[in-house]
N, C-alpha and C positions, 0 to 999 in steps of 0.2 A: 475490345479489351477489358480483360475481369479486372473485379476489383482487386483483387491478389496480386496481379501483372503491375495494376496504375499505383498500388503502394508498396512493390515492390521495387520499381522505375523512382518513384521518388525519394525510397531510402538510400538506394543509392546516388542520389544526386545530393543529398542531405551532407553537408559540413558536420564533422565530430563535433564540431561546439553546439551547432542544434540538437545533436543527437544524447548530449550528455544534459545540457540545457532543460530539453523536451522532458527528456525522463523525470530531471531530478523535480519538476514541478509537478508533473505526473504523480507520482510517487510522493508529493508533498501533501498535495490538494487529496490525493484518496484516502491519505490516514490523517490529516490534522483540520479538512474542512467537511463538515458533518453531509453539506449537501450533495459532495461529490462520493457517497458509500458505496455509489453504483459500478463504479469502474475498477474492473476486475484486474488486481495488479499482478496479479501471480502470472498471467498468460503474460503481461507488458512486461514482465521480468526476465522470462523466459525467452519472450523474443529478441530483446535487449543482447541479452548474452549471445544467443546465435546470430544474432546480426554482427556484433562484435566481432567474432570467430570469423567471417566472411569478410571482414577489412583490417585492411595491413595501417590504415591510419585511427584506429581506433583503439585506444587501448583498454584493455578489459578491467585491471585494476584501478585505474581512474573512474571509468564506468561504475564498477561497485562500490567505490569508494563514494561516489555523489549519492547513487541509491542508498547507501548505510547513515548517510550526512541527512537526507530529502527523509527517509524514513522517522529516524532518531528524532529532529525538529518537527516532523508531521504529530507526531504522539504527543509530543509535549505542550505544542499548541493548544491541544485538543485537552490538556489536563488541568492547563492554564484557566482555559474556558468553562473546564467543569465548575473548577473552584473559585474562579471569579467573579462566575456570573450565572452558573445553571444554580449550583445551592443555594447563594441569596435569592433567587430568585422562587426556587421550591419552598424554602422558609417562609418566606410571607406572602404564600398562597394560605388560603383558607380551607383548603382540600384538606381534611384528612388522608388523602391518597397520596398528596403529595410530601406530607411530612412520613408515611410509610415507606415510600419512596426511599426516602434519606438514610431512615433508620437501616430497612433490608441493605443498601449500597453499602455503609459503613462494617455490617456484619459481614458481607461477603466477601468486601476487599480485605479485612482486617485478616480472616481465615483465609482467604485464595488468593488474594490479590496478585500476587509477585508471579506467581504461575500462570493466572490466569491474563495476564499484559504481555507474556513469552507465547503460551499459545493461541490465543485472539491473533497473532498475528497470518495464520496460517487459516483464516476462515475469511471467506468475504464477507462484506457487510459488516460483522461483528466487529473486526481490528479497527473499524472508523469510529465507533461508539463506546469501544471499552475506555479509552484513555478520559473522556471528559464524564463518563458515570464515575470513573475511579478519583479525578478531581472531585464529585458531588462527593464522594463518599468519603471525600478527607483521607483516602491513600498516604501513608509516610512516603514525603517525597521521596526521599531517597530510596524505599525498595523501588518506587516506581522508576525512579531516574536508572537503577541497576536493570532491573526485568524491561524498560525501553529499550536500553542500548544493547543487554543481550539478545532480545526479541529483533533487531532492526538487523543486527548483524549474522544472524540465523538465518533469517527470514529473505533479506535485502539481498546481502552478498553473498548467500546460498545459491536462492533458486537463481540470480546474475549469473553464475558460477557455471551450476547445472546446464542452464543454455550453453552456455560456451563451449563445455567439455565435450556437449551432445552433440557437436559438430563435428567432433572427434571420431565418433561411431561411423565405422564405414558405410554402413545404411544413410548413414545423413551427410557424407562428410561432400558427396556431390551435388546434395540436394538441400542443403542449409540454408541457403537464400529464400528457396520456395517454401520449408519451411518456417524459416522468422517471418515471410509474409501472410503465410497463414494466421498466425499465432495475432500478428497485428491486426490481420482481417477480424479475425474471430473475436478478439478485445474490441475493435468498432461493435461488431453484432450484439456483444451480449450489453453491451454498454446502451446503445439502443433499446435493446430488451426490457434490461431493465429499469432503463429511464420512463419508459412508455408506462410499466409497471407501476413506478412508484406514481406517476403522475395519475392514473387511475385510482389508485387509493385515497 
């Protein structure tokens, strides 16, 4: 039995609650916890949308809302961690480089912060680090809040719905579960590869 077949069987037997919970946790951890930057969230969201299209007991709207909330809260946590802990740590440092980093972050987020927070959603790894750096640079909280909400909506709900409606394409309609299994398998392989590369560095 191949990995894809094993994953597909487990997905088929999973309850909707487990799917909602697992996806929400994965998205939150990837966007909010720095140590999980290697998770390929785009593949996970697309695969989850495809999976929802194959199951009558999985509500795509509820799934997309859970993704939105998890992505939004993840970035909020990252921002708070950067402001409450990252900036004080750098300010206490005696290294001129640390103080220079804070100054550069302030200038960058003052000029490009709002669009950077939104666009970073679509770049793996970068989307994990942008929120805490925004906190370090003391980006205006309300600007960050609005950019975070819009980015979570476009990225999180957008890719999830894209996966769902891709199953309506004739070429994918009869093989959507296999495609979903492929994306989940790809996600696991990319996660392992990125983790190994990060450990080597």
